[in-house]
C-alpha positions as semicolon CSV with decimal commas, in nm:
position;residue;x (nm);y (nm);z (nm)
1;M;9,941;9,151;9,922
2;L;10,175;9,429;9,808
3;D;10,099;9,424;9,438
4;D;10,265;9,652;9,183
5;K;9,988;9,914;9,190
6;L;10,006;9,944;9,569
7;M;10,385;9,982;9,550
8;Q;10,334;10,265;9,298
9;V;10,094;10,437;9,539
10;I;10,352;10,406;9,817
11;S;10,649;10,532;9,617
12;T;10,516;10,789;9,366
13;P;10,536;11,161;9,456
14;P;10,370;11,379;9,568
15;D;10,358;11,281;9,932
16;A;10,011;11,204;10,062
17;A;9,850;11,126;10,395
18;V;9,803;10,769;10,518
19;T;9,524;10,715;10,771
20;L;9,571;10,439;11,030
21;V;9,270;10,309;11,225
22;T;9,277;10,104;11,546
23;Q;8,995;10,002;11,779
24;G;8,995;10,094;12,147
25;Q;8,745;10,090;12,432
26;D;8,611;10,428;12,321
27;G;8,572;10,322;11,957
28;A;8,778;10,379;11,646
29;H;9,097;10,584;11,677
30;L;9,255;10,746;11,371
31;V;9,607;10,876;11,325
32;N;9,777;11,010;11,014
33;S;10,121;10,956;10,869
34;W;10,279;11,013;10,525
35;N;10,343;10,789;10,225
36;S;10,707;10,900;10,233
37;Y;10,745;10,769;10,590
38;L;10,637;10,419;10,486
39;R;10,898;10,148;10,440
40;V;10,844;9,787;10,333
41;S;11,042;9,512;10,504
42;E;11,195;9,218;10,316
43;E;10,907;9,009;10,449
44;G;10,650;9,249;10,300
45;D;10,546;9,414;10,627
46;L;10,468;9,786;10,630
47;L;10,684;9,991;10,864
48;F;10,605;10,340;10,994
49;P;10,818;10,553;11,229
50;V;10,648;10,619;11,561
51;G;10,694;10,953;11,734
52;G;10,372;10,978;11,934
53;M;10,095;10,728;11,854
54;R;10,039;10,655;12,225
55;Q;9,667;10,576;12,182
56;T;9,745;10,359;11,878
57;E;10,001;10,170;12,084
58;Q;9,753;10,120;12,368
59;N;9,482;10,000;12,128
60;L;9,715;9,753;11,954
61;A;9,814;9,604;12,290
62;G;9,450;9,501;12,341
63;N;9,352;9,434;11,978
64;D;9,623;9,403;11,713
65;R;9,388;9,455;11,417
66;I;9,457;9,770;11,216
67;K;9,322;9,924;10,897
68;L;9,479;10,188;10,680
69;S;9,385;10,399;10,384
70;I;9,653;10,506;10,139
71;A;9,607;10,694;9,812
72;N;9,797;10,878;9,542
73;R;9,641;11,111;9,286
74;E;9,928;11,060;9,038
75;V;9,897;10,682;9,000
76;Q;9,661;10,551;8,732
77;G;9,350;10,396;8,884
78;R;9,092;10,167;8,726
79;N;8,919;10,443;8,529
80;Y;9,120;10,761;8,573
81;K;9,435;10,905;8,725
82;G;9,436;10,861;9,101
83;T;9,390;10,546;9,306
84;G;9,382;10,424;9,663
85;F;9,379;10,114;9,880
86;I;9,219;10,000;10,203
87;L;9,448;9,755;10,383
88;E;9,377;9,538;10,684
89;G;9,642;9,376;10,898
90;R;9,787;9,304;11,236
91;G;10,001;9,570;11,395
92;A;10,261;9,596;11,668
93;I;10,474;9,879;11,799
94;L;10,834;9,768;11,850
95;D;11,130;9,955;11,998
96;Q;11,402;9,707;11,903
97;G;11,491;9,454;11,636
98;P;11,552;9,468;11,259
99;A;11,232;9,658;11,173
100;F;11,313;9,927;11,429
101;Q;11,672;9,953;11,308
102;L;11,553;10,002;10,950
103;I;11,321;10,285;11,056
104;E;11,569;10,441;11,299
105;A;11,826;10,471;11,019
106;D;11,594;10,700;10,818
107;F;11,406;10,862;11,107
108;P;11,638;10,916;11,405
109;W;11,354;11,088;11,594
110;A;11,145;10,766;11,598
111;R;11,092;10,615;11,942
112;A;10,961;10,292;11,784
113;V;10,830;10,135;11,464
114;L;10,473;10,043;11,378
115;K;10,498;9,708;11,199
116;I;10,190;9,600;11,003
117;S;10,154;9,250;10,860
118;I;9,897;9,278;10,580
119;I;9,599;9,040;10,579
120;S;9,399;9,195;10,295
121;S;9,430;9,468;10,036
122;E;9,153;9,625;9,826
123;Q;9,201;9,883;9,552
124;T;8,922;10,139;9,592
125;L;8,957;10,366;9,288
């Protein structure tokens, strides 16, 4: 799921916003993070440091499906410079284990890690 173009979007400066979407009782809930906060585990899971994200955590406890939008204007897209992806996966917020340790090493302020196992990936631009 993490093809070369997506890895370029994740790792190429400048930093850009990542939008994470979960579903709760009151509908869709969006939260933003940054490309530069994103880490990829050896298994290919996406890892984000969690400072707040209380509503995201609550939503994932009831429905672990998550979507995210990630883009980078510097990476060549299909027709012009700039591309993005819509990803779907299953998410969990963890406060221990290898994924948390990886995040905690780079982001000591993180209270947990958002671990996303990707189900599908679509390049949008």
